[in-house]
C-alpha positions, 0 to 999 in steps of 0.5 A: 526523528529529525528532519534530516533523518526523515529526508534520509529515508525519503531519499532512499525511497526516491533512489529505489524509484529511480533505480527501478526505472533505470533497470527497466524493472517497473514503475517509478515508485519506491517505498521504505518502512522504518521502525525505531529509526531503522529500515525494516523493509524497502521495495520498488514497484514490480507490477510489470516484472511480476505480472502482478497489478498489486505489486506496488512499492508500498504493498511489497514493502508492507508484506516484507515488513510484516514478515520481518517483524512476524506480525500483521500490525505495523504500529510504530512504523512509518512509511516513506514513499516516492509518491502519494499512495494510490487508493489500493496502497492507502488501504493497505497502509491503513490496514497495516496500522502504519503510524505516518506516511511521508510522500514526495510526489503527489497524485497530480504529479503521478497523473501528469506522467500517466499514473492517474488514479482519479477514476478510482477515487471517483468510482468510490464516491458512486453508488454501486449501481452507478460504477463502471465495474458491475457489482452483483451480490450472490449467495449472501445467506450461505456466506453468512455461515463463515461470519457466524463461525467467526463470531463464535470463535473464542480464541480468534485474533482480532485484526 
């Protein structure tokens, strides 16, 4: 794709973010997923109206794209986001196997307007015992049963 095409898709993501703010629908974030030069999915942030902390633009666009393409793998797709993805969205993008991320604002820009994810990056670098959110392992031996069943399943779909 040409630079002009990439810029066109990024402008759509930015427009989604701006429209979202103007409509009072949620945060200033938009995302567009493209495959073979065509928009497959688009979304803006819907955390507040959906009462869903996972309703970030990227995650919602991924969900829509997967439904549209009837697959859990978005290989061959590109995502355009109005802002560098947060840790949750970045994880979702990796799990979806999206080929490339284009972003406009960076995480420092987001932090400057009140969307600071640095504490999550910092937490991930710590040992579990040193994290602010307590972790406690429970019933591991029982939970191993599901993993053992998975290993024996002959016609499973790997992902």
